DRENVEX-457315 format. One line per 3 residues: their letters; for each residue z, y, x of N, C-alpha, C. Coordinates in steps of 0.02 Angstrom, whole numbers, plus 32768, in hexadecimal, padded with zeros to 4 digits. Layout:
DRENVEX-457315
a) Z/Y/X/Z/Y/X/Z/Y/X; ... $
end
This chain:
DRENVEX-457315
mey) FD84/985E/1FF9/FDB2/984C/2030/FD89/9840/206F; FDA4/9856/20A8/FD82/984D/20E8/FDA4/9817/2111; FD7B/97F3/2138/FD95/97BE/2163/FD7E/97C9/21AB $
kpk) FDA9/97B8/21D9/FD96/97B5/221F/FD79/9770/222D; FD4F/9769/2260/FD35/9726/2270/FD6B/96F1/2278; FDA2/9704/2298/FDD7/96D2/22A4/FDF8/96BD/2262 $
dia) FDF8/96EA/2230/FE16/96D8/21EF/FDEE/96A0/21CE; FDAC/96A8/21CD/FD81/9675/21AF/FD81/9636/21D9; FD80/963E/221B/FD81/9603/2248/FDBF/95D8/223B $
kql) FDF8/95F9/2233/FE37/95D5/2227/FE37/95B4/21E2; FE1E/95D8/21B0/FE1F/95BD/216C/FDF1/9581/2165; FDB8/9581/2188/FD87/954B/2180/FD89/9519/21BA $
dvg) FDB6/9524/21EA/FDBC/94F8/2224/FD78/94F2/2248; FD5C/952B/2258/FD1C/952E/227B/FD21/9561/22B3; FCFF/9555/22EA/FD02/9584/2321/FCDB/95C3/2313 $
tsa) FCF1/95FA/2330/FCCC/9639/2327/FC87/9635/2346; FC7F/960B/2379/FC3C/9602/2398/FC0C/95E2/2366; FC25/95B3/233E/FBFB/9594/230B/FBE8/95C7/22D6 $
mrh) FC16/95F3/22C6/FC06/9627/2295/FBCF/9655/22AF; FBD1/9664/22F0/FB9C/968E/230C/FB59/966A/230B; FB5C/9627/2316/FB1E/9600/2310/FB01/9605/22CA $
yee) FB2C/9601/2297/FB15/9606/2252/FAF1/9649/2247; FB0C/967E/2264/FAEC/96BF/225F/FAA8/96BF/2282; FAA6/96A3/22BE/FA68/96A1/22E5/FA33/9679/22C0 $
wgi) FA47/9645/229E/FA18/961A/2279/FA02/963A/2237; FA23/9670/2224/FA11/9692/21E6/FA28/966F/21A7; FA5E/9647/21AC/FA75/9623/2171/FAB1/9644/214F $
vpp) FAC8/967C/216D/FAF8/96A8/214B/FADF/96EF/2152; FAEE/971A/2123/FAD8/9760/2128/FAF7/9781/2165; FAD4/97AF/2186/FAF1/97D3/21BF/FB2E/97FA/21A9 $
pkr) FB65/97F5/21CD/FBA1/981C/21BA/FB9B/9864/21D1; FBC2/988E/21B2/FBC6/98D4/21C9/FBEE/98D5/220A; FBE6/990C/222F/FC09/9913/226E/FC36/9951/226D $
kpn) FC6F/994C/228B/FC9A/9986/2294/FC81/99AE/22D0; FC98/99EC/22D8/FC82/9A14/2311/FC8B/99F2/2354; FCBD/99C6/2359/FCC8/99A3/2398/FC9E/9964/239F $
gyr) FC72/9957/236C/FC45/991E/236F/FC5F/98DF/234F; FC9E/98DF/233A/FCBB/98A3/231C/FC9B/9895/22D8; FC91/9856/22CA/FC75/9841/2289/FCA8/9849/2251 $
vyt) FC8E/985B/2217/FCB8/985F/21DB/FC98/9834/21A4; FCBC/9801/218F/FCA3/97D5/215B/FCC2/97E5/2118; FC9E/97D3/20E2/FCB4/97E0/209E/FCC0/979E/2079 $
eeh) FCD3/97A4/203A/FCDC/9768/2010/FC9A/9742/200B; FC63/9767/2009/FC21/9746/2006/FC14/971C/2045; FC25/9739/207F/FC1C/9713/20BD/FC48/96D4/20BD $
lay) FC85/96DC/20A5/FCB2/96A2/20A1/FC93/966C/2076; FC76/967F/203D/FC57/964E/2011/FC1C/962B/2034; FBF6/9651/205B/FBBE/9633/2082/FBD9/9600/20B4 $
fqc) FC0C/9614/20DA/FC28/95E6/210B/FC45/95A8/20EB; FC68/95B1/20B3/FC84/9577/208F/FC4D/9548/2079; FC17/9565/2060/FBE0/953D/2047/FBC0/9516/2080 $
ira) FBB5/9537/20B8/FB96/9515/20F2/FBC1/94DB/2109; FC02/94E7/2110/FC2F/94B3/2128/FC33/9479/20F6; FC2C/9488/20B5/FC31/9453/2083/FBEF/942C/207D $
lyp) FBB7/944E/2086/FB76/942C/2081/FB67/93FF/20BD; FB7F/9413/20F7/FB6D/93F0/2135/FB7C/93A4/2134; FBB8/938D/2120/FBC5/9345/2124/FB98/931B/20F8 $
gfg) FB83/9336/20BF/FB5B/930E/2091/FB10/9315/209A; FAFA/934D/20B6/FAB2/935A/20BA/FA99/9365/2101; FAC4/9375/2130/FAAF/9380/2174/FA9C/93C9/2181 $
maa) FA9F/93DC/21C1/FA92/9422/21D2/FA49/9436/21C8; FA1B/9408/21D3/F9D4/9418/21C9/F9C8/942F/2181; F9E7/940C/2151/F9E0/941F/210B/FA02/9462/20FE $
vrk) FA3C/946C/211B/FA60/94AB/2112/FA36/94E6/212B; FA17/94DD/2165/F9EE/9513/2181/F9AF/9520/2158; F99B/94F1/2130/F962/94FB/2103/F978/951B/20C2 $
imp) F9B2/9508/20A8/F9C8/951D/2066/F9E6/9563/2066; FA0F/9572/2098/FA35/95B1/2097/FA08/95F0/2099; F9D0/95F0/20BE/F9A4/962B/20B9/F987/9633/2073 $
miq) F97C/95FC/204F/F965/9600/2009/F99A/9623/1FDF; F9D9/9612/1FEB/FA0F/9632/1FC5/FA11/967D/1FD3; FA09/9690/2012/FA0A/96D8/2022/F9CF/96FC/2002 $
asq) F998/96D9/1FF8/F95D/96F7/1FD9/F95F/96F1/1F8C; F999/96DC/1F72/F9A3/96D3/1F29/F973/969E/1F0C; F95D/966F/1F36/F933/9638/1F1F/F960/95FE/1F0C $
fke) F989/960A/1ED9/F9BD/95DA/1EC8/F9A0/9599/1EAD; F96F/959D/1E81/F952/9560/1E65/F930/9537/1E9A; F90C/9559/1EC8/F8EB/9534/1EFE/F91E/950F/1F29 $
alw) F956/9530/1F37/F98A/9510/1F5F/F9A8/94D4/1F3B; F9B3/94DC/1EFA/F9CF/94A4/1ED3/F99F/9469/1ED0; F95F/9476/1ECB/F92F/943F/1ECA/F92B/941D/1F0E $
ein) F933/9444/1F43/F934/9426/1F86/F971/93F8/1F8D; F9A9/940E/1F73/F9E6/93E4/1F73/F9DA/93A5/1F4A; F9BB/93AE/1F10/F9AD/9375/1EE5/F981/9341/1F08 $
klq) F950/9359/1F2E/F924/932B/1F52/F94B/9302/1F85; F97A/9323/1FA7/F9A2/9300/1FD9/F9D0/92CD/1FB9; F9E9/92DD/1F7E/FA13/92AD/1F5A/F9EA/9271/1F44 $
ael) F9AC/927E/1F2E/F980/9247/1F1A/F96F/921A/1F56; F967/9239/1F90/F959/9211/1FCD/F994/91E4/1FDE; F9D1/91FD/1FD5/FA0C/91D3/1FE1/FA0E/9199/1FB0 $
ydr) F9FD/91A6/1F71/F9FB/9171/1F3F/F9C7/913C/1F53; F98D/9152/1F69/F958/9123/1F7D/F96E/90F9/1FB9; F990/9119/1FE9/F9A9/90F5/2023/F9DB/90BF/200E $
kqq) FA05/90D0/1FDD/FA36/909E/1FC7/FA14/9064/1FA5; F9E1/9072/1F7C/F9BE/903B/1F5B/F99A/900F/1F8E; F97C/902D/1FC1/F95B/9006/1FF5/F98D/8FDB/201B $
alq) F9C8/8FF7/2028/F9FB/8FD1/204C/FA14/8F97/2022; FA1C/8FA2/1FE0/FA31/8F6C/1FB4/F9FD/8F34/1FB1; F9BE/8F47/1FAD/F988/8F15/1FAC/F986/8EEF/1FEE $
sle) F98F/8F14/2025/F98E/8EF4/2067/F9C9/8EC4/206E; FA03/8ED8/2054/FA3E/8EAD/2058/FA32/8E6B/2035; FA0F/8E6F/1FFC/F9FE/8E32/1FD8/F9CF/8E06/2001 $
llq) F99E/8E26/2021/F96E/8E01/2049/F98F/8DE2/2086; F9C4/8E02/20A0/F9E5/8DEA/20DD/FA12/8DAE/20D1; FA17/8D96/2095/FA39/8D56/208A/FA0E/8D20/20AA $
pdq) FA2B/8CF3/20D0/FA02/8CC2/20F5/F9CF/8C9D/20CA; F9E3/8C88/208E/F9B4/8C62/2065/F97B/8C8F/204D; F98A/8CD0/2040/F956/8CFE/202A/F925/8D0D/2062 $
meh) F940/8D16/209F/F915/8D22/20D9/F8E6/8CE7/20E4; F901/8CAA/20E1/F8D7/8C6F/20EC/F8A4/8C67/20B4; F8B8/8C77/2077/F889/8C73/203F/F84F/8CA3/2049 $
fld) F860/8CDF/2061/F82B/8D11/206E/F7FC/8CF8/20A4; F819/8CDF/20DA/F7EF/8CC9/2112/F7C7/8C8A/2101; F7E2/8C60/20D6/F7BE/8C24/20C2/F77E/8C34/209C $
rqk) F77C/8C70/207F/F740/8C83/205A/F708/8C98/2089; F719/8CA4/20C9/F6E7/8CB8/20F9/F6C6/8C79/2116; F68A/8C6A/2100/F66A/8C2B/2111/F642/8C2E/2152 $
kkw) F62E/8C6A/2166/F603/8C70/21A1/F62C/8C6D/21E1; F60B/8C5B/2217/F62C/8C5A/2258/F62E/8CA0/2276; F5F7/8CC6/226E/F5F2/8D09/228A/F5DE/8D3B/2254 $
ysi) F5FA/8D77/225B/F5EA/8DAC/222B/F5D4/8DEB/2252; F5A4/8E0E/2236/F590/8E4F/2252/F5C4/8E84/223D; F5C1/8EBE/225D/F5F1/8EF3/224B/F5E6/8F0A/2203 $
gev) F5A7/8F08/21EB/F599/8F1B/21A6/F5B8/8EEA/2175; F5B5/8EA9/2186/F5D2/8E76/215B/F61E/8E7B/215A; F63C/8E89/2195/F685/8E92/2198/F69A/8ECF/216F $
ere) F672/8F03/2174/F680/8F40/214E/F686/8F30/2103; F658/8F08/20EA/F65A/8EF6/20A3/F693/8EC6/2093; F6A2/8E97/20C0/F6D4/8E64/20B4/F71B/8E82/20AF $
idv) F72B/8EB0/20DD/F770/8EC9/20DF/F776/8F11/20C6; F73E/8F2E/20AF/F73E/8F71/2092/F758/8FA5/20C3; F73D/8FA3/20FF/F74D/8FD5/2132/F70B/8FEF/214E $
pat) F700/9031/2152/F6C1/904B/216C/F6B3/9033/21B3; F673/9028/21C0/F65F/9012/2203/F673/9045/2238; F672/9085/2226/F687/90B9/2256/F6D0/90AF/226B $
tir) F6FA/909C/223A/F741/9090/2249/F749/9053/2275; F723/901E/2266/F727/8FE1/228F/F712/8FF0/22D7; F6DD/9017/22DF/F6C8/9029/2323/F6FD/9054/2345 $
hwe) F71F/9080/231F/F755/90A9/233C/F78D/907C/2354; F7A0/904A/232D/F7D4/901B/2342/F7BF/8FF6/2381; F77F/8FE7/2386/F767/8FC7/23C3/F76D/8FF6/23FF $
teg) F75B/9035/23F6/F761/9066/242B/F7AA/906D/2442; F7D8/9067/2411/F820/906C/2421/F83C/902C/243E; F812/8FF8/2443/F829/8FB9/2461/F84F/8F8C/2433 $
lit) F84B/8F98/23F2/F870/8F6F/23C2/F84A/8F2E/23B0; F809/8F2F/23B9/F7E0/8EF4/23A9/F7A7/8EF2/23DC; F797/8EB5/23F3/F761/8EAE/2424/F733/8E75/240D $
pkr) F701/8E86/23E4/F6D4/8E51/23CC/F6A5/8E39/2403; F68D/8DFC/23FB/F65B/8DE3/2429/F618/8E04/241A; F5EA/8DFD/2448/F5A7/8E19/2440/F574/8DE1/243F $
npe) F543/8DE8/2412/F50C/8DB8/2410/F4E4/8DBF/2451; F4DF/8D8A/2478/F4BC/8D90/24B9/F472/8DA1/24B3; F456/8D94/2479/F40F/8DA1/2470/F400/8DEB/2461 $
ngy) F429/8E0A/2437/F41B/8E4F/2423/F454/8E80/2431; F48D/8E68/2448/F4C5/8E94/2458/F4ED/8EAB/241C; F4DD/8E92/23DF/F501/8EA7/23A3/F547/8E89/23A3 $
rqy) F575/8EAC/2383/F5B9/8E93/237C/F5B9/8E55/2350; F5E5/8E25/2362/F5EF/8DE8/233A/F639/8DDF/232E; F64C/8DD8/22EF/F692/8DCF/22DC/F69C/8D89/22C0 $
dre) F6D0/8D67/22DA/F6DF/8D24/22BF/F71B/8D28/2290; F733/8CEF/227A/F76A/8CEB/224B/F7A9/8D0D/2265; F7BA/8D03/22A5/F7F6/8D21/22C1/F7EE/8D6C/22CA $
dir) F7B1/8D84/22D7/F7A6/8DCC/22D9/F7B4/8DEB/2295; F79E/8DC9/2260/F7AA/8DE2/221C/F7F5/8DE3/220D; F818/8DAE/2223/F861/8DAD/221A/F881/8DEA/223C $
rll) F86D/8DF7/2279/F889/8E2E/229E/F878/8E71/227D; F83B/8E78/2266/F826/8EB5/2245/F84D/8EC0/2204; F85C/8E8A/21E1/F883/8E90/21A3/F8CA/8EAA/21B3 $
iir) F8E6/8E90/21E9/F929/8EA6/21FD/F928/8EEF/2213; F8F4/8F01/223A/F8EE/8F47/224F/F8E8/8F74/2212; F8BE/8F5F/21E3/F8B5/8F87/21A5/F8F7/8F90/2181 $
tvq) F91D/8F5A/217D/F95D/8F5C/215A/F98E/8F8C/217B; F997/8F84/21BC/F9C7/8FAF/21DF/F9AE/8FF7/21DF; F96D/9001/21E8/F952/9045/21EA/F95C/9069/21A7 $
ssv) F959/9043/2170/F962/9062/212E/F9AB/9075/2123; F9D7/905A/214C/FA1E/9066/2143/FA3B/909A/2173; FA1B/90A1/21AC/FA35/90D0/21DE/F9FB/90FD/21F5 $
fll) FA0E/9135/2215/F9DB/9165/222A/F9C2/915B/2271; F9EC/9142/229D/F9DC/9142/22E4/F9BD/9100/22FA; F984/9104/231C/F965/90C8/2337/F992/90A8/236C $
ktv) F9BC/90D1/238C/F9EB/90B6/23BD/FA18/9081/239D; FA2E/908E/235F/FA58/905E/233C/FA31/901F/232C; F9F2/9027/2317/F9C8/8FED/2308/F9C0/8FC2/2347 $
rev) F9B5/8FE2/237F/F9AC/8FBE/23BE/F9EB/8F98/23D1; FA25/8FB7/23C6/FA65/8F97/23D6/FA6F/8F59/23AA; FA5D/8F5F/236A/FA64/8F26/233D/FA38/8EEC/2354 $
lee) F9FA/8EFC/2366/F9CB/8EC8/237C/F9E3/8EA6/23BC; FA02/8ECD/23E8/FA1A/8EB1/2427/FA56/8E84/241C; FA80/8E94/23EB/FABD/8E6F/23DF/FAB1/8E2D/23BB $
mgq) FA7D/8E29/2394/FA74/8DEC/236C/FA3C/8DC2/2388; FA42/8D82/237F/FA0E/8D54/2394/F9D3/8D59/2365; F99D/8D39/2378/F960/8D3F/2351/F969/8D25/230A $
hni) F995/8CF4/2300/F99E/8CD6/22BE/F9DE/8CED/229C; FA05/8D18/22BD/FA45/8D2D/22A2/FA3D/8D70/227D; FA48/8D70/223C/FA40/8DAD/2215/FA83/8DC9/21FD $
aka) FAB9/8DAA/2215/FAFC/8DC1/21FF/FB09/8E09/2214; FAF3/8E1B/2251/FAFF/8E5F/2269/FAD9/8E92/223F; FA9C/8E81/222B/FA75/8EAE/2201/FA98/8EB8/21BE $
rev) FAB4/8E82/21A2/FAD9/8E89/2163/FB16/8EB5/216C; FB38/8EAC/21A5/FB74/8ED4/21B2/FB63/8F1F/21B5; FB2D/8F2F/21D8/FB18/8F75/21DE/FB04/8F91/219B $
tly) FAE0/8F69/2173/FACA/8F7F/2131/FB05/8F8C/2103; FB37/8F60/2104/FB73/8F69/20DB/FB99/8FA8/20F0; FB9C/8FB3/2132/FBBD/8FF0/214A/FB98/902E/2133 $
als) FB55/902A/2136/FB2C/9064/2122/FB35/9072/20D7; FB39/903D/20AF/FB43/9046/2067/FB86/9069/205A; FBBA/9054/207F/FBFB/9075/2078/FBF7/90BE/208D $
dmd) FBD2/90CB/20C2/FBCA/910F/20DA/FBA5/913A/20A7; FB74/911D/2085/FB4F/9142/2051/FB7D/9154/2017; FBAB/9128/2006/FBDB/9137/1FD1/FC07/9174/1FE3 $
iqi) FC18/9178/2023/FC3E/91B2/203B/FC12/91F0/203B; FBD3/91E7/2050/FBA6/9220/2055/FB99/9240/2011; FB94/9217/1FDC/FB86/9234/1F9A/FBC1/925F/1F83 $
ehq) FBFE/924B/1F97/FC38/9274/1F86/FC36/92B7/1FAC; FC21/92B3/1FEB/FC19/92F1/2012/FBE4/931E/1FF2; FBAF/92FF/1FDA/FB7A/9326/1FB9/FB95/9349/1F7B $
lng) FBBC/9325/1F54/FBDA/9343/1F18/FC06/937E/1F2A; FC2E/9377/1F5E/FC59/93AE/1F75/FC2F/93E9/1F8C; FBF8/93DB/1FB0/FBCC/9411/1FC5/FBAC/9435/1F8B $
myy) FB98/940F/1F58/FB7A/942D/1F1C/FBAB/945B/1EF9; FBEB/9449/1EFA/FC1E/9473/1EDB/FC20/94B8/1EFC; FC20/94BA/1F3E/FC23/94F9/1F62/FBE1/951F/1F5C $
lhn) FBA9/94FB/1F59/FB69/951B/1F4F/FB66/953D/1F0A; FB80/951A/1ED8/FB83/9537/1E94/FBAD/9576/1E94; FBE6/9575/1EB7/FC11/95B0/1EBA/FBEE/95EA/1EDC $
lis) FBCA/95DC/1F12/FBA7/9611/1F36/FB70/962F/1F0A; FB49/9605/1EEB/FB12/961E/1EC0/FB2E/9646/1E86; FB65/962F/1E68/FB84/9654/1E31/FB9B/9699/1E48 $
mlr) FBB8/969D/1E83/FBCF/96DD/1E9E/FB93/970C/1EA8; FB5E/96F3/1EC6/FB24/971D/1ED4/FB01/9733/1E94; FAFD/9707/1E63/FADF/971A/1E23/FB08/9751/1E01 $
eke) FB49/974B/1E05/FB75/977D/1DE7/FB6A/97C1/1E08; FB62/97C0/1E4A/FB56/97FF/1E6D/FB12/981D/1E5B; FAE1/97F1/1E50/FAA0/980B/1E3A/FAA4/982C/1DF6 $
iqr) FACC/980E/1DCA/FAD5/982B/1D87/FAF8/986F/1D8C; FB2B/9873/1DB7/FB50/98B2/1DBF/FB24/98EA/1DDC; FAF4/98D7/1E07/FAC8/9909/1E25/FA92/9921/1DF5 $
s) FA80/98F6/1DC4/FA49/9907/1D96/FA61/9935/1D5E $
end
């Protein structure tokens, strides 16, 4: 069966301009052209478009643009393992958010901070205490999320108890959301000792992850259908 671009656009509720972008990105096979230059799509193209639209909400377009060329190259197992890695990353993010939510209980936060006996900590000591790479801490500083004092004698960064509290909150929110802009907004809205906003964002992120895993399952369904179709065609050609 043949489809016009507008047929697929209407069926999938996607603009024809987006479909052309998919072609330009190489994530769908090039369609045949009629003598007048119009594109002609097949059932296989429809399956590709359905798969792309289903994968996007759960995995994002960057992942789609990585996976779909693998599918066109019949690298089905490689594509499935890539999907599996992304699902594992979502699971890890959820576990981190759950752990952070526990830590963000006021008594747990104070218990953690009470264990910090020193007045000042180096960036290496903070790295070990909160399990965040020093490179990440320096990046947060560059982004203006944290401003440690400097040792007047050697210029080294010095972090106190409140810096560690702030870093813990940044770590928590960052593990739950992708955009530093959101982290900055959270820090601006809450006072130095108020962690309710961080808990609110983390709870929202956990709910969003529950929705995302359902989107991922739906995307996997369409990916399975596409792979099955392509494998069947390979068998028919052999």
